[in-house]
Legacy VTK file of the C-alpha trace (Angstrom):
# vtk DataFile Version 3.0
C-alpha trace
ASCII
DATASET POLYDATA
POINTS 253 float
26.443 -9.494 18.794
25.266 -5.856 18.902
21.929 -5.310 20.630
19.205 -4.260 18.237
17.130 -1.372 19.706
14.130 -2.704 17.758
14.526 -6.268 19.008
11.558 -6.015 21.377
9.308 -5.105 18.455
10.654 -7.958 16.337
10.302 -10.579 19.084
6.614 -10.062 19.731
5.501 -13.682 19.147
5.586 -16.358 21.823
7.307 -19.638 20.958
5.834 -22.187 23.328
3.977 -25.064 21.594
0.578 -23.720 22.694
1.368 -20.166 21.541
2.606 -21.413 18.178
-0.485 -23.595 17.692
-2.806 -20.719 18.574
-0.999 -18.289 16.246
-0.957 -20.665 13.266
-4.625 -21.564 13.770
-5.776 -17.967 13.392
-7.484 -17.045 10.112
-5.046 -15.518 7.659
-5.794 -11.821 7.465
-4.433 -9.059 5.286
-3.209 -5.632 6.279
-4.569 -2.742 4.250
-1.922 -0.380 5.607
-0.214 -0.204 2.211
-3.470 0.783 0.519
-4.265 3.399 3.172
-0.773 4.935 3.104
-0.829 4.830 -0.701
-4.060 6.829 -0.755
-3.063 9.153 2.084
0.262 10.233 0.666
-1.083 10.654 -2.855
-4.138 12.548 -1.619
-2.065 15.051 0.329
0.667 15.342 -2.315
-1.600 15.861 -5.322
-4.057 18.166 -3.574
-1.318 20.285 -2.047
0.446 20.363 -5.413
-2.740 21.846 -6.899
-2.953 24.320 -4.017
0.705 25.281 -4.420
0.423 25.714 -8.158
-2.598 27.998 -7.854
-1.016 29.910 -4.975
2.150 30.368 -7.002
0.060 31.809 -9.820
-1.575 34.163 -7.263
-5.112 33.130 -8.179
-8.219 33.550 -6.029
-9.080 31.146 -3.193
-12.200 30.055 -5.035
-10.013 28.704 -7.844
-7.998 26.725 -5.295
-11.188 25.201 -3.899
-12.585 24.313 -7.330
-9.405 22.710 -8.617
-8.640 21.034 -5.300
-12.131 19.556 -4.990
-12.006 18.340 -8.582
-8.678 16.664 -7.825
-10.050 15.050 -4.659
-13.043 13.510 -6.375
-11.527 12.683 -9.759
-8.061 11.537 -8.752
-9.332 9.833 -5.594
-11.811 7.745 -7.558
-9.224 7.028 -10.245
-6.705 5.778 -7.693
-9.285 3.629 -5.921
-10.458 2.158 -9.229
-6.883 1.465 -10.315
-6.118 -0.235 -7.002
-9.286 -2.315 -7.288
-8.505 -3.430 -10.834
-4.875 -4.205 -10.024
-5.741 -6.209 -6.923
-8.537 -7.968 -8.786
-6.119 -8.871 -11.592
-3.746 -10.476 -9.070
-6.657 -12.446 -7.622
-7.718 -13.613 -11.079
-4.148 -14.629 -11.925
-3.975 -16.696 -8.732
-7.295 -18.393 -9.568
-6.163 -19.083 -13.154
-2.909 -20.707 -12.062
-4.740 -22.784 -9.445
-7.147 -24.100 -12.102
-4.218 -24.844 -14.398
-2.400 -26.846 -11.716
-5.595 -28.737 -10.866
-5.857 -29.725 -14.533
-2.186 -30.723 -14.723
-2.537 -32.948 -11.658
-5.541 -34.662 -13.235
-3.858 -35.260 -16.591
-0.159 -35.550 -15.759
0.061 -36.710 -12.121
3.523 -38.286 -12.443
4.899 -35.186 -14.121
3.502 -33.024 -11.324
4.993 -35.380 -8.714
8.352 -34.975 -10.424
7.973 -31.194 -10.215
7.394 -31.470 -6.461
10.390 -33.810 -6.186
12.689 -31.335 -7.954
11.334 -28.378 -5.989
12.125 -30.088 -2.679
15.450 -31.401 -3.941
16.386 -27.772 -4.585
15.558 -27.077 -0.923
18.112 -29.684 0.188
15.933 -32.786 0.581
17.424 -36.045 -0.686
17.050 -39.797 -0.499
14.280 -41.191 1.686
13.510 -37.787 3.168
12.897 -36.399 -0.310
10.577 -39.252 -1.305
8.725 -39.005 2.003
8.213 -35.255 1.488
6.891 -35.855 -2.041
4.480 -38.522 -0.762
3.190 -36.280 2.016
2.659 -33.267 -0.258
1.016 -35.191 -3.106
-1.280 -37.171 -0.790
-3.234 -33.995 -0.063
-4.547 -32.426 -3.276
-5.050 -28.977 -1.741
-1.544 -28.983 -0.276
-0.187 -30.213 -3.605
-1.761 -27.330 -5.544
-0.766 -24.793 -2.884
2.841 -25.985 -3.107
2.862 -25.512 -6.867
1.439 -21.995 -6.516
3.998 -20.851 -3.964
7.135 -22.812 -4.927
6.784 -23.091 -8.701
4.955 -19.879 -9.598
5.982 -17.659 -6.669
2.406 -16.644 -5.876
0.928 -15.968 -2.457
-1.976 -18.129 -1.347
-3.921 -15.236 0.144
-4.362 -11.708 -1.155
-6.253 -8.564 -0.199
-9.928 -8.121 -0.943
-10.075 -5.827 -4.011
-13.031 -3.812 -2.708
-11.530 -3.296 0.755
-8.202 -2.275 -0.794
-9.963 0.249 -3.032
-12.023 1.654 -0.142
-8.925 2.027 2.054
-7.237 3.999 -0.716
-10.280 6.171 -1.408
-11.025 6.998 2.254
-7.399 7.886 2.955
-7.192 9.991 -0.196
-10.327 11.995 0.655
-9.586 12.462 4.362
-5.930 13.429 4.067
-6.353 15.185 0.745
-8.891 17.532 2.283
-6.330 18.941 4.727
-4.575 21.306 2.258
-7.970 22.704 1.184
-9.426 23.392 4.634
-7.732 26.791 5.194
-8.955 28.003 1.792
-12.489 26.780 2.437
-12.586 28.557 5.814
-11.068 31.672 4.286
-13.650 31.681 1.514
-16.600 31.119 3.872
-15.695 33.322 6.834
-12.372 34.974 6.107
-10.928 33.226 9.190
-7.387 33.133 7.885
-5.718 36.017 6.116
-2.914 33.709 4.914
-4.599 30.444 3.879
-1.620 29.142 1.924
0.697 29.511 4.921
-1.790 27.663 7.128
-2.235 25.009 4.444
1.530 24.615 4.212
1.835 24.030 7.964
-1.100 21.638 8.218
0.001 19.627 5.206
3.564 19.412 6.512
2.227 17.992 9.776
0.056 15.540 7.801
3.044 14.372 5.738
5.081 13.818 8.884
2.297 11.945 10.682
1.689 9.634 7.713
5.353 8.726 7.762
5.413 8.107 11.507
2.331 5.888 11.335
3.835 3.892 8.491
7.105 3.480 10.405
5.327 1.625 13.222
4.612 -1.258 10.863
7.863 -1.495 8.892
10.579 -1.403 11.571
11.682 2.154 10.814
12.378 4.883 13.347
9.378 7.222 13.542
11.460 10.325 12.809
12.992 8.786 9.688
9.573 7.772 8.416
8.153 11.225 9.137
10.953 13.169 7.480
10.964 10.804 4.497
7.330 11.557 3.717
7.770 15.242 4.534
10.590 15.457 1.992
8.624 13.639 -0.718
5.486 15.724 -0.259
7.400 18.972 0.127
9.352 18.344 -3.058
6.168 17.811 -5.071
4.604 20.966 -3.623
7.731 23.018 -4.308
7.806 21.917 -7.946
4.114 22.766 -8.377
4.613 26.177 -6.765
7.514 26.987 -9.100
5.427 25.986 -12.125
2.602 28.216 -10.882
4.967 31.171 -10.501
6.433 30.630 -13.972
3.038 30.350 -15.642
1.055 32.910 -13.641
1.180 35.297 -16.583
-1.151 32.978 -18.464
-3.894 33.610 -15.879
-4.083 37.215 -16.889
LINES 1 254
253 0 1 2 3 4 5 6 7 8 9 10 11 12 13 14 15 16 17 18 19 20 21 22 23 24 25 26 27 28 29 30 31 32 33 34 35 36 37 38 39 40 41 42 43 44 45 46 47 48 49 50 51 52 53 54 55 56 57 58 59 60 61 62 63 64 65 66 67 68 69 70 71 72 73 74 75 76 77 78 79 80 81 82 83 84 85 86 87 88 89 90 91 92 93 94 95 96 97 98 99 100 101 102 103 104 105 106 107 108 109 110 111 112 113 114 115 116 117 118 119 120 121 122 123 124 125 126 127 128 129 130 131 132 133 134 135 136 137 138 139 140 141 142 143 144 145 146 147 148 149 150 151 152 153 154 155 156 157 158 159 160 161 162 163 164 165 166 167 168 169 170 171 172 173 174 175 176 177 178 179 180 181 182 183 184 185 186 187 188 189 190 191 192 193 194 195 196 197 198 199 200 201 202 203 204 205 206 207 208 209 210 211 212 213 214 215 216 217 218 219 220 221 222 223 224 225 226 227 228 229 230 231 232 233 234 235 236 237 238 239 240 241 242 243 244 245 246 247 248 249 250 251 252
């Protein structure tokens, strides 16, 4: 067997009886990393795409700030609202299916027991072990419904809080999306940078790379691969926007 260089990261849980009991007794939480990364990458990509398009059209810094700020507020809120509604829809679907299974158990208990029997038979249970498993599951109504949600409908029992998911997306979008605009804001206010687009390009490239490296810590991916992956995605979007700006700059006249 070849040693896995990431094995230490994968084997981070203890397996003594006490450690297992303590771990399983903890409240089930939810990571909002996906929502934060989702907002961060889209905030930097879309804002820098706006910056690149305006820079390619050789328009004034004030135009960059206006369009970039409008993108931050409008697109950031739109993404957060979309994430909220999507997460809320998943929550409502889970609640609807739970109510449906509760009703089925009340009205067709033997049919629901047979569903549990066939579900566990498909897992390899048979004979007395199968009947014992069915008895154990159906003796606890909550466990019975939970089993139908996960094994019959393929739903998770716990999901993210819609409001927290939306806030994670919005905060990440605003914070990271502001980075491409900062050089233009400073240039407009104090003339600090004579080449705001170049500075914006460098800062945004660093932001893309850092987002990827942070994400890689949670998904068993080498930090450099995660960084370059996001750098490539964001850079491609910016390059396309810049080319469009160059091609259409005549319209600004």
